[in-house]
PALUM-887364 format. One record per residue (C-alpha): residue number from 1; residue in three letters; x negated, y, z. Coordinates in nm, 4 decimals. Example, Ala and Ser with C-alpha at 12.3 -4.5 7.8 and 13.67 -1.06 7.14 Angstrom:
<recs>
<1,Ala,<-1.2300,-0.4500,0.7800>>
<2,Ser,<-1.3670,-0.1060,0.7140>>
</recs>
This chain:
<recs>
<1,Unk,<-6.2120,5.1436,13.4000>>
<2,Unk,<-5.9947,5.3222,13.6576>>
<3,Unk,<-6.2609,5.5694,13.7653>>
<4,Unk,<-6.2950,5.6987,13.4088>>
<5,Unk,<-5.9360,5.8298,13.4199>>
<6,Unk,<-6.0002,5.9906,13.7613>>
<7,Unk,<-6.3129,6.1690,13.6424>>
<8,Unk,<-6.2751,6.5442,13.5941>>
<9,Unk,<-6.5994,6.6880,13.4582>>
<10,Unk,<-6.4658,7.0451,13.4914>>
<11,Unk,<-6.4792,7.0069,13.8694>>
<12,Unk,<-6.8286,7.0911,13.9968>>
<13,Unk,<-6.7839,6.8421,14.2826>>
<14,Unk,<-6.6711,6.5577,14.0593>>
<15,Unk,<-6.9418,6.3230,14.1855>>
<16,Unk,<-6.8562,6.3660,14.5523>>
<17,Unk,<-6.4824,6.3364,14.4872>>
<18,Unk,<-6.5283,6.0267,14.2712>>
<19,Unk,<-6.7794,5.8370,14.4837>>
<20,Unk,<-6.7666,6.0153,14.8169>>
<21,Unk,<-7.0837,5.9871,15.0240>>
<22,Unk,<-7.1625,5.6389,14.8913>>
<23,Unk,<-7.4730,5.7240,14.6884>>
<24,Unk,<-7.5562,5.3547,14.6407>>
<25,Unk,<-7.2718,5.3246,14.3928>>
<26,Unk,<-7.3483,5.6119,14.1569>>
<27,Unk,<-7.7278,5.5788,14.1881>>
<28,Unk,<-7.7539,5.2025,14.1552>>
<29,Unk,<-7.9061,5.1018,13.8157>>
<30,Unk,<-7.7531,4.7575,13.8553>>
<31,Unk,<-7.3963,4.8962,13.8680>>
<32,Unk,<-7.1635,5.0150,13.5927>>
<33,Unk,<-7.0622,5.3766,13.6559>>
<34,Unk,<-6.8870,5.6710,13.4923>>
<35,Unk,<-7.0582,6.0084,13.4619>>
<36,Unk,<-7.0632,6.3501,13.2923>>
<37,Unk,<-7.3223,6.5443,13.0958>>
<38,Unk,<-7.3837,6.9232,13.1250>>
<39,Unk,<-7.1326,6.9879,12.8456>>
<40,Unk,<-6.8559,6.8098,13.0384>>
<41,Unk,<-6.8427,6.4950,12.8213>>
<42,Unk,<-6.7404,6.1724,12.9971>>
<43,Unk,<-6.9493,5.8569,12.9738>>
<44,Unk,<-6.9051,5.4958,13.0762>>
<45,Unk,<-7.2529,5.3647,13.1547>>
<46,Unk,<-7.3568,5.0017,13.1623>>
<47,Unk,<-7.6246,4.8679,13.3912>>
<48,Unk,<-7.9674,5.0163,13.3272>>
<49,Unk,<-8.2237,4.7783,13.1666>>
<50,Unk,<-8.5012,5.0431,13.1872>>
<51,Unk,<-8.5621,5.2538,13.4988>>
<52,Unk,<-8.7699,5.5667,13.5507>>
<53,Unk,<-9.0645,5.3908,13.7156>>
<54,Unk,<-9.1303,5.2095,13.3870>>
<55,Unk,<-9.1990,5.5367,13.1980>>
<56,Unk,<-9.5742,5.6007,13.2031>>
<57,Unk,<-9.5792,5.9405,13.0277>>
<58,Unk,<-9.3524,6.1975,12.8632>>
<59,Unk,<-9.4397,6.5272,12.6942>>
<60,Unk,<-9.2839,6.7919,12.4692>>
<61,Unk,<-9.4563,6.8546,12.1350>>
<62,Unk,<-9.3967,6.9787,11.7798>>
<63,Unk,<-9.3450,6.7165,11.5080>>
<64,Unk,<-9.4459,6.7423,11.1427>>
<65,Unk,<-9.1313,6.9453,11.0701>>
<66,Unk,<-9.2273,7.1997,11.3374>>
<67,Unk,<-8.9390,7.0925,11.5575>>
<68,Unk,<-8.9689,7.0266,11.9282>>
<69,Unk,<-8.9472,6.6594,12.0285>>
<70,Unk,<-9.0212,6.4481,12.3363>>
<71,Unk,<-9.2766,6.1692,12.3113>>
<72,Unk,<-9.2627,5.8977,12.5767>>
<73,Unk,<-9.4452,5.5744,12.6614>>
<74,Unk,<-9.3371,5.2707,12.8613>>
<75,Unk,<-9.5277,5.0073,13.0560>>
<76,Unk,<-9.5176,4.6395,12.9632>>
<77,Unk,<-9.1938,4.5545,13.1427>>
<78,Unk,<-9.0191,4.8659,13.0165>>
<79,Unk,<-9.1433,4.8110,12.6598>>
<80,Unk,<-8.9951,4.4621,12.6470>>
<81,Unk,<-8.6599,4.5661,12.7961>>
<82,Unk,<-8.6310,4.8777,12.5768>>
<83,Unk,<-8.7262,4.6807,12.2642>>
<84,Unk,<-8.4487,4.4275,12.3303>>
<85,Unk,<-8.1953,4.7023,12.4025>>
<86,Unk,<-8.2715,4.9183,12.0973>>
<87,Unk,<-8.2917,4.6198,11.8617>>
<88,Unk,<-7.9506,4.4999,11.9739>>
<89,Unk,<-7.7905,4.8447,11.9557>>
<90,Unk,<-7.9416,4.9251,11.6160>>
<91,Unk,<-7.8384,4.5986,11.4539>>
<92,Unk,<-7.4877,4.6023,11.6002>>
<93,Unk,<-7.3826,4.9625,11.5683>>
<94,Unk,<-7.6184,5.1730,11.3559>>
<95,Unk,<-7.7114,4.9300,11.0772>>
<96,Unk,<-7.3564,4.7993,11.0578>>
<97,Unk,<-7.2358,5.1224,10.8994>>
<98,Unk,<-7.1028,5.2912,11.2125>>
<99,Unk,<-7.3881,5.5271,11.3076>>
<100,Unk,<-7.1548,5.7667,11.4875>>
<101,Unk,<-7.0291,5.5052,11.7321>>
<102,Unk,<-7.0794,5.6006,12.0970>>
<103,Unk,<-7.2008,5.2462,12.1512>>
<104,Unk,<-7.5167,5.3445,11.9625>>
<105,Unk,<-7.6161,5.5938,12.2369>>
<106,Unk,<-7.8321,5.5348,12.5403>>
<107,Unk,<-7.8157,5.7719,12.8355>>
<108,Unk,<-8.0954,5.9371,13.0321>>
<109,Unk,<-7.9553,5.9597,13.3837>>
<110,Unk,<-8.0862,6.1522,13.6845>>
<111,Unk,<-7.9070,6.1320,14.0196>>
<112,Unk,<-7.6080,5.9698,13.8556>>
<113,Unk,<-7.5619,6.2501,13.5998>>
<114,Unk,<-7.6222,6.2216,13.2256>>
<115,Unk,<-7.9048,6.4565,13.1212>>
<116,Unk,<-7.9150,6.3509,12.7551>>
<117,Unk,<-7.7583,6.0777,12.5377>>
<118,Unk,<-7.9615,6.0251,12.2152>>
<119,Unk,<-7.8551,5.7947,11.9275>>
<120,Unk,<-8.0650,5.4892,11.8437>>
<121,Unk,<-8.1815,5.5185,11.4822>>
<122,Unk,<-8.4148,5.2205,11.4841>>
<123,Unk,<-8.5545,4.9448,11.7040>>
<124,Unk,<-8.8284,5.0769,11.9310>>
<125,Unk,<-9.0595,4.7831,11.9927>>
<126,Unk,<-9.4043,4.9378,12.0370>>
<127,Unk,<-9.3596,5.0713,12.3904>>
<128,Unk,<-9.3461,5.4343,12.2758>>
<129,Unk,<-9.0765,5.6472,12.1200>>
<130,Unk,<-8.9656,5.9925,12.0261>>
<131,Unk,<-8.6508,6.1867,12.1118>>
<132,Unk,<-8.5446,6.4708,11.8811>>
<133,Unk,<-8.2544,6.7096,11.8965>>
<134,Unk,<-7.9554,6.7109,11.6613>>
<135,Unk,<-8.0297,6.8188,11.3047>>
<136,Unk,<-7.7861,7.1096,11.3331>>
<137,Unk,<-7.9369,7.2390,11.6605>>
<138,Unk,<-8.2911,7.1124,11.7283>>
<139,Unk,<-8.4456,7.1272,12.0726>>
<140,Unk,<-8.5936,7.4568,12.1843>>
<141,Unk,<-8.9270,7.4476,12.3631>>
<142,Unk,<-8.7520,7.5059,12.6966>>
<143,Unk,<-8.5005,7.2248,12.6412>>
<144,Unk,<-8.7689,6.9812,12.5237>>
<145,Unk,<-8.9943,7.0608,12.8201>>
<146,Unk,<-8.7048,7.0236,13.0631>>
<147,Unk,<-8.6112,6.6806,12.9264>>
<148,Unk,<-8.9763,6.5694,12.9311>>
<149,Unk,<-8.9998,6.6743,13.2962>>
<150,Unk,<-8.6907,6.4716,13.3783>>
<151,Unk,<-8.8496,6.1642,13.2221>>
<152,Unk,<-9.1815,6.2295,13.3976>>
<153,Unk,<-9.0857,6.3412,13.7422>>
<154,Unk,<-8.7555,6.1609,13.7599>>
<155,Unk,<-8.9634,5.8464,13.7573>>
<156,Unk,<-9.1334,5.9315,14.0863>>
<157,Unk,<-9.0231,5.6875,14.3582>>
<158,Unk,<-8.9247,5.9571,14.6062>>
<159,Unk,<-8.7008,5.9006,14.9031>>
<160,Unk,<-8.5756,6.1605,15.1503>>
<161,Unk,<-8.5041,6.1063,15.5163>>
<162,Unk,<-8.3043,6.3406,15.7353>>
<163,Unk,<-8.5272,6.4849,16.0060>>
<164,Unk,<-8.2924,6.7339,16.1656>>
<165,Unk,<-7.9338,6.8457,16.1150>>
<166,Unk,<-7.7982,7.1685,16.2617>>
<167,Unk,<-7.4286,7.2357,16.2269>>
<168,Unk,<-7.2907,7.5750,16.3281>>
<169,Unk,<-6.9136,7.5997,16.3344>>
<170,Unk,<-6.7434,7.9189,16.2139>>
<171,Unk,<-6.6298,7.9920,16.5685>>
<172,Unk,<-6.9811,7.9558,16.7098>>
<173,Unk,<-7.1315,8.1697,16.4330>>
<174,Unk,<-6.8688,8.4371,16.4952>>
<175,Unk,<-6.9370,8.4259,16.8698>>
<176,Unk,<-7.3111,8.4668,16.8140>>
<177,Unk,<-7.2546,8.7604,16.5812>>
<178,Unk,<-7.0215,8.9275,16.8303>>
<179,Unk,<-7.2744,8.8703,17.1095>>
<180,Unk,<-7.5417,9.0385,16.8969>>
<181,Unk,<-7.3199,9.3376,16.8271>>
<182,Unk,<-7.2301,9.3667,17.1967>>
<183,Unk,<-7.6018,9.3606,17.2828>>
<184,Unk,<-7.6583,9.6409,17.0316>>
<185,Unk,<-7.3785,9.8487,17.1872>>
<186,Unk,<-7.5150,9.7950,17.5382>>
<187,Unk,<-7.8654,9.8900,17.4284>>
<188,Unk,<-7.7358,10.2029,17.2559>>
<189,Unk,<-7.5335,10.3004,17.5640>>
<190,Unk,<-7.8363,10.2614,17.7921>>
<191,Unk,<-8.0466,10.4802,17.5630>>
<192,Unk,<-7.7741,10.7473,17.5646>>
<193,Unk,<-7.7499,10.7434,17.9452>>
<194,Unk,<-8.1265,10.7637,17.9821>>
<195,Unk,<-8.1476,11.0503,17.7323>>
<196,Unk,<-7.9016,11.2657,17.9232>>
<197,Unk,<-8.0500,11.1832,18.2633>>
<198,Unk,<-8.4095,11.2531,18.1640>>
<199,Unk,<-8.3814,11.5099,17.8857>>
<200,Unk,<-8.0540,11.6722,17.9939>>
<201,Unk,<-7.9498,11.9153,17.7214>>
<202,Unk,<-8.1983,11.7687,17.4752>>
<203,Unk,<-8.0087,11.4419,17.5121>>
<204,Unk,<-7.7524,11.5942,17.2749>>
<205,Unk,<-8.0174,11.5957,17.0026>>
<206,Unk,<-8.1270,11.2382,17.0702>>
<207,Unk,<-7.7704,11.1037,17.0787>>
<208,Unk,<-7.6816,11.2874,16.7588>>
<209,Unk,<-7.9942,11.1428,16.5935>>
<210,Unk,<-7.8979,10.7905,16.7018>>
<211,Unk,<-7.5417,10.8333,16.5739>>
<212,Unk,<-7.6600,10.9568,16.2351>>
<213,Unk,<-7.9201,10.6787,16.2098>>
<214,Unk,<-7.6538,10.4199,16.2973>>
<215,Unk,<-7.4135,10.5654,16.0388>>
<216,Unk,<-7.6780,10.5613,15.7640>>
<217,Unk,<-7.7785,10.2043,15.8517>>
<218,Unk,<-7.4157,10.0891,15.8472>>
<219,Unk,<-7.3541,10.2632,15.5152>>
<220,Unk,<-7.6653,10.0992,15.3701>>
<221,Unk,<-7.5513,9.7536,15.4807>>
<222,Unk,<-7.2023,9.8078,15.3355>>
<223,Unk,<-7.3355,9.9282,14.9993>>
<224,Unk,<-7.5938,9.6493,14.9757>>
<225,Unk,<-7.3300,9.3898,15.0672>>
<226,Unk,<-7.0942,9.5149,14.8003>>
<227,Unk,<-7.3319,9.5740,14.5106>>
<228,Unk,<-7.6344,9.3507,14.5846>>
<229,Unk,<-7.4757,9.0564,14.7671>>
<230,Unk,<-7.6552,9.1277,15.0958>>
<231,Unk,<-7.5252,8.9246,15.3923>>
<232,Unk,<-7.5706,9.0526,15.7463>>
<233,Unk,<-7.6725,8.7555,15.9620>>
<234,Unk,<-7.7560,8.7311,16.3311>>
<235,Unk,<-8.1212,8.7896,16.2409>>
<236,Unk,<-8.0221,9.1080,16.0581>>
<237,Unk,<-7.8337,9.2279,16.3643>>
<238,Unk,<-8.1518,9.1716,16.5681>>
<239,Unk,<-8.3360,9.3995,16.3263>>
<240,Unk,<-8.0725,9.6681,16.3776>>
<241,Unk,<-8.1081,9.6399,16.7565>>
<242,Unk,<-8.4858,9.6848,16.7308>>
<243,Unk,<-8.4174,9.9941,16.5193>>
<244,Unk,<-8.2594,10.1628,16.8225>>
<245,Unk,<-8.5973,10.1509,16.9933>>
<246,Unk,<-8.7766,10.2827,16.6830>>
<247,Unk,<-8.5472,10.5843,16.6600>>
<248,Unk,<-8.5713,10.6465,17.0353>>
<249,Unk,<-8.9517,10.6364,17.0164>>
<250,Unk,<-8.9526,10.9090,16.7528>>
<251,Unk,<-8.7546,11.1674,16.9474>>
<252,Unk,<-8.9331,11.0764,17.2733>>
<253,Unk,<-9.2680,11.1540,17.1079>>
<254,Unk,<-9.1357,11.4860,16.9767>>
<255,Unk,<-8.9642,11.5896,17.3009>>
<256,Unk,<-9.2718,11.5130,17.5103>>
<257,Unk,<-9.4932,11.7190,17.2800>>
<258,Unk,<-9.2367,12.0008,17.2989>>
<259,Unk,<-9.2282,11.9893,17.6784>>
<260,Unk,<-9.6094,11.9882,17.6932>>
<261,Unk,<-9.6102,12.3142,17.4978>>
<262,Unk,<-9.3544,12.4613,17.7388>>
<263,Unk,<-9.5755,12.3610,18.0334>>
<264,Unk,<-9.8563,12.5566,17.8695>>
<265,Unk,<-9.6397,12.8684,17.8963>>
<266,Unk,<-9.5427,12.9134,17.5325>>
<267,Unk,<-9.2022,13.0433,17.4292>>
<268,Unk,<-8.9596,12.7820,17.3058>>
<269,Unk,<-8.9722,12.8947,16.9410>>
<270,Unk,<-9.3500,12.8664,16.9353>>
<271,Unk,<-9.3363,12.5370,17.1285>>
<272,Unk,<-9.0951,12.3856,16.8729>>
<273,Unk,<-9.3364,12.4384,16.5841>>
<274,Unk,<-9.6565,12.3471,16.7688>>
<275,Unk,<-9.4943,12.0433,16.9282>>
<276,Unk,<-9.3666,11.9264,16.5883>>
<277,Unk,<-9.7128,11.9634,16.4340>>
<278,Unk,<-9.8582,11.7431,16.7071>>
<279,Unk,<-9.5753,11.4858,16.7030>>
<280,Unk,<-9.5268,11.4551,16.3266>>
<281,Unk,<-9.8436,11.2575,16.2609>>
<282,Unk,<-9.7788,11.0208,16.5519>>
<283,Unk,<-9.4251,10.9519,16.4304>>
<284,Unk,<-9.5415,10.8839,16.0742>>
<285,Unk,<-9.8182,10.6490,16.1881>>
<286,Unk,<-9.5804,10.4577,16.4157>>
<287,Unk,<-9.3123,10.4198,16.1479>>
<288,Unk,<-9.5703,10.3225,15.8863>>
<289,Unk,<-9.6992,10.0417,16.1069>>
<290,Unk,<-9.3416,9.9190,16.1683>>
<291,Unk,<-9.2584,9.9307,15.7975>>
<292,Unk,<-9.5750,9.7470,15.6923>>
<293,Unk,<-9.5092,9.4768,15.9528>>
<294,Unk,<-9.1520,9.4376,15.8240>>
<295,Unk,<-9.2682,9.4254,15.4606>>
<296,Unk,<-9.5333,9.1633,15.5354>>
<297,Unk,<-9.2853,8.9546,15.7321>>
<298,Unk,<-9.0342,8.9763,15.4469>>
<299,Unk,<-9.2958,8.8575,15.1935>>
<300,Unk,<-9.4314,8.5598,15.3881>>
<301,Unk,<-9.1160,8.4545,15.5750>>
<302,Unk,<-8.8459,8.2210,15.4519>>
<303,Unk,<-8.4793,8.1791,15.5297>>
<304,Unk,<-8.2930,8.4008,15.7706>>
<305,Unk,<-8.6095,8.5660,15.9030>>
<306,Unk,<-8.6094,8.7687,15.5801>>
<307,Unk,<-8.2833,8.9255,15.6984>>
<308,Unk,<-8.4524,9.0476,16.0176>>
<309,Unk,<-8.7489,9.1872,15.8229>>
<310,Unk,<-8.5231,9.3587,15.5688>>
<311,Unk,<-8.3051,9.5395,15.8232>>
<312,Unk,<-8.6120,9.6362,16.0274>>
<313,Unk,<-8.7809,9.7925,15.7237>>
<314,Unk,<-8.4613,9.9630,15.6109>>
<315,Unk,<-8.3904,10.1196,15.9508>>
<316,Unk,<-8.7524,10.2366,15.9777>>
<317,Unk,<-8.7059,10.4375,15.6591>>
<318,Unk,<-8.3756,10.5683,15.7966>>
<319,Unk,<-8.5580,10.6835,16.1126>>
<320,Unk,<-8.8074,10.8884,15.9076>>
<321,Unk,<-8.5224,11.0582,15.7209>>
<322,Unk,<-8.3291,11.1372,16.0404>>
<323,Unk,<-8.6292,11.2760,16.2310>>
<324,Unk,<-8.7499,11.4981,15.9469>>
<325,Unk,<-8.4131,11.6094,15.8096>>
<326,Unk,<-8.2044,11.6301,16.1272>>
<327,Unk,<-8.3868,11.6066,16.4611>>
<328,Unk,<-8.6501,11.8717,16.3994>>
<329,Unk,<-8.4181,12.1219,16.2196>>
<330,Unk,<-8.1601,12.0813,16.4967>>
<331,Unk,<-8.4170,12.1573,16.7686>>
<332,Unk,<-8.5279,12.4636,16.5717>>
<333,Unk,<-8.1683,12.5918,16.5639>>
<334,Unk,<-8.1100,12.5215,16.9328>>
<335,Unk,<-8.4268,12.7144,17.0239>>
<336,Unk,<-8.2548,13.0296,16.8975>>
<337,Unk,<-7.9651,12.9918,17.1407>>
<338,Unk,<-7.9565,13.1524,17.4836>>
<339,Unk,<-7.8989,12.8226,17.6662>>
<340,Unk,<-8.2127,12.6549,17.5298>>
<341,Unk,<-8.4199,12.9592,17.4369>>
<342,Unk,<-8.4202,13.1009,17.7909>>
<343,Unk,<-8.4876,12.7640,17.9518>>
<344,Unk,<-8.1596,12.6944,18.1327>>
<345,Unk,<-8.2058,12.4417,18.4111>>
<346,Unk,<-7.9716,12.1975,18.2332>>
<347,Unk,<-8.1316,12.2403,17.8923>>
<348,Unk,<-8.4188,12.0027,17.9649>>
<349,Unk,<-8.6644,12.2853,17.8931>>
<350,Unk,<-8.6609,12.4690,18.2257>>
<351,Unk,<-9.0220,12.5936,18.2779>>
<352,Unk,<-8.9920,12.5731,18.6561>>
<353,Unk,<-8.8686,12.2141,18.6472>>
<354,Unk,<-9.1388,12.1159,18.3995>>
<355,Unk,<-9.4098,12.2709,18.6135>>
<356,Unk,<-9.5115,12.5442,18.3685>>
<357,Unk,<-9.8269,12.7385,18.4555>>
<358,Unk,<-9.6500,13.0691,18.3980>>
<359,Unk,<-9.3253,13.2087,18.2580>>
<360,Unk,<-9.2757,13.2212,17.8802>>
<361,Unk,<-9.6059,13.3493,17.7424>>
<362,Unk,<-9.4289,13.5710,17.4908>>
<363,Unk,<-9.2745,13.7832,17.7692>>
<364,Unk,<-9.5386,13.7649,18.0408>>
<365,Unk,<-9.6672,14.0872,18.1932>>
<366,Unk,<-10.0436,14.1434,18.2181>>
<367,Unk,<-10.1458,14.2821,18.5635>>
<368,Unk,<-10.3713,14.5904,18.5746>>
<369,Unk,<-10.6512,14.6240,18.8287>>
<370,Unk,<-10.6515,14.9699,19.0016>>
<371,Unk,<-10.9655,15.1847,18.9556>>
<372,Unk,<-11.1154,15.4089,19.2317>>
<373,Unk,<-11.2059,15.7694,19.1510>>
<374,Unk,<-11.0129,15.8099,18.8330>>
<375,Unk,<-10.7017,15.7218,18.6393>>
<376,Unk,<-10.6466,15.4634,18.3735>>
<377,Unk,<-10.3624,15.3883,18.1381>>
<378,Unk,<-10.1580,15.0740,18.1942>>
<379,Unk,<-10.2368,14.9683,17.8391>>
<380,Unk,<-10.6161,14.9953,17.8783>>
<381,Unk,<-10.7837,14.7010,17.7143>>
<382,Unk,<-11.0803,14.6886,17.9585>>
<383,Unk,<-11.1222,14.7784,18.3315>>
<384,Unk,<-11.3091,15.0994,18.4280>>
<385,Unk,<-11.6772,15.0632,18.5101>>
<386,Unk,<-11.8150,15.1888,18.8437>>
<387,Unk,<-12.1711,15.2964,18.9106>>
<388,Unk,<-12.3227,15.2179,19.2488>>
<389,Unk,<-12.4455,15.5125,19.4559>>
<390,Unk,<-12.8133,15.5729,19.5027>>
<391,Unk,<-12.9508,15.4914,19.8415>>
</recs>
């Protein structure tokens, strides 16, 4: 037949190229078709006298020679048809002295593809039979179980109906991805502007933290894409955008604790350490909650939502690294400079602007109450006592 010459089993899409979208032709048991098996062997298949619905049971088991075989049973209609087929094939091709003839094979076909093609070695008239592997390479347990499942579940009369079809063109997908990246850039720009307007000089720390977090996240995506096959989808970009807020939350918590300490009148060096002690636990709790939510979403979600959960969890871990290894050490270093350490009005730590109760506590002078009738040293620890005169 002409289609046999056109068949190229080496092409993974041979079925679509040979039959197109006309599934009625290659899946019709009443039609003669050509097909391939997993090893790439071509077959010309006659009409099918026995169909899957006529198989009542199939199971993998060990025979008396301790080799894996498949036992199957047929219903009444299938038993009669299979008995006629095997009797004819055995008498014509196997018993005639040509046991190697391809005409002595029957094919087990699923979705138009040959799964197995055993030889007929005798007429099977009792409604049950046994399939064994070649003598040189018997079936393994996995292969026997797989073939038994094909006979069992391939017989199920299942039909599928299209409920919904969503087609996204490359141009539309690219436009959506670009829109997501633009949204991320706008969000990052707004955070930067807000940081400098509200925190002034401390905005340098927050912006540097965001840049480092973005660089680490980008590097992680590149490495995972190259070595683990990770694909950044629009959902993944959404996770990266949310990460901007997570990182911003961390330095906002720390900066507010730091400014609270400054309002209490502590020097900046002391405020850095006390503020960090108070903020550290809050940051860890917040990031832990975000990471657990991302992990749970990744476990129970399916499809592209996993991409959102993965990038959200990854950037949460990046935020912890940046805050502990960069943000806090950088603030500690800046506290030693004159600009930040003395509370310049543009540093974001100006005591007067923050409404501090007093100047830096480390340099505050203690007033001394004057004492009548005597002298006292300016370094006296307690005021002089006075005794009232007798009346």
